[in-house]
N, C-alpha and C positions, 0 to 999 in steps of 0.2 A: 503494500500500500503505500503510496505516495503522498504524502501532505507538504502542502505549500500555503494553505491559509487555515483558519480556526476551523475546528471540527465540533459540534454541539449536538446535544440529542440523541437520536436513534443512529445518526452517523457514528456517533462516538462507539457504539457497541459494533457496529459495523467492522471500523477499524480495528478495534481492539481484538477481532478474530483473525486478522490478517497472519501470515505466516512471517513476514517481515514489514516493519514499519520505519519507513525513511522520512524524516522531517526536518524542515528547515527551522532554525532557531527562532524564527518570529511566530510559529505556530503555538496555539492554545487550544487545549482538549478539555470540554467541558460538558457536563450532564444538568440541565435544569430542572429536573423532574421536582425534586423536593420545593425549589422556589414557586413553582405551578401548583403547589398542593397535592403532587401525586407521589407515590411510594415509587423508587427507583427500581422496578419491575420488569425492565425489558433487557436487562444487562448489567445494570450498575452494580446490583449485588452480587454478581457472578465475575463478569469480565475485568471490573477497575480493581477488586483486590488481587486476582489472578496479575495484573499488570503492573502494580503499583504499592501491594501489600495493604492489610486489611486497615492499619490505623490512617495511613495517606487517603486510602479509599473513601474513609468516612469521612474526615476532613472536607475533601472536595464533594462529595455527594450530597453528605447532610448540608452544606453552606451553597452549594451550586457553584463556588469559585473555580474558575478553570485551572488546570495545571499546564504551566509552560514547558516547552517542548524540552528545554535543557534541563528542568527537573526530571520530565519523563522520561529522557534518556537516562538520567543518573539513576533512577530508579527501575530501570529495564523494560518500561512500558513502550518505548521506543527504540528501535534496534540501532538505528543510524541516524545521526545529526549531521547535517549540511548546514553551512553557513548562509546560503541564499536560497530563495524558492527556485532559481534555475538551475542548481544544482541535485534537487531532489528527483526528478524522473531521471535523469541518466544513471544516477548511481541505484535505483530502484530497479531500472532494467539490466544494468551490471549484475546484480545480485540474482535477479531472476534468470539470467542467462547461465550464471554460474550453477545454478541449482537443475536448469534444465538439461545441463551438461552432464548429470549424474546419473547413475543407474536408474531408470524409471521405478521399478519394484521397490529399490530400497526407499527411495524418496516417497512413495505411495504408502508404504507400509508403516514408515516413520511418522508420517502425516497422519494415518489411521490411529496409531497409538495415542498420539498427542490429541488427536480429537476424541478418543475414548475415553481419557483421563477426564478432559474438559465435560465430556457428556455425563460421567458419573459425578462429577460435582454438580453439574446443572440440575441432574434429578433431585438433588437435596435442596437446591436453592430456589429454582425457578418457578415451581408450582407456586409455592406462598408468596414470592417476591409480585410475582403476576397478579396473584388475586388480590393481595395489597393494594395493586395500582390499579385494578379493576375498582375497588372498592373506593379509593380517592377519586374516581371519575365521577361520582354522585354526591362528591362532598362539597360542604358548603366554602370549605377553604378554598377549591378548585374554582368555584365560581366567584369568589373575592379574588382571588388571582387573576382571572381572566378579565373581571370588572375594574379593577384597578390598572390592569395594562392597558386597557382601551382608554381608560379615562386619564392616563398619566399621571395616577398619583401612587402614593405607598400604599401598600395592601393593610388592611387592619383585620387580623384574626382573633378569635374567640376561642376558649378552650371549650370543648364540647362534653 
């Protein structure tokens, strides 16, 4: 995956599923679910901890603050970091080319093993996190978050 611009929401989950993530230093990765009144159910509770560690994932998922590419690289959530957006695609293509030249069965079976490990974790996390996200879709918090966004004001939440 080649990143040269900011990544938010569901796109973040797609990116964090990639085998290789090349980013330029200006990129920020974020997940605004909680800011919008929703549980981070579509990957945030599974993919962020796998990429950045549990404590750092909680910090960014719970606040909605994006994580910069340099920190993401330092934590292991970005595999390769370049200085400028123009360098991203050539490096991503170079790495993909290197993988493509390797024995295909070994690459495919190794990917299957990695994917199986993630699938096993997903079974434990995904069902609950998606259910909680769906519950949030009918909550007063979501309505308030959307109204505040439309009205360009700070949201006011109440304990339920």
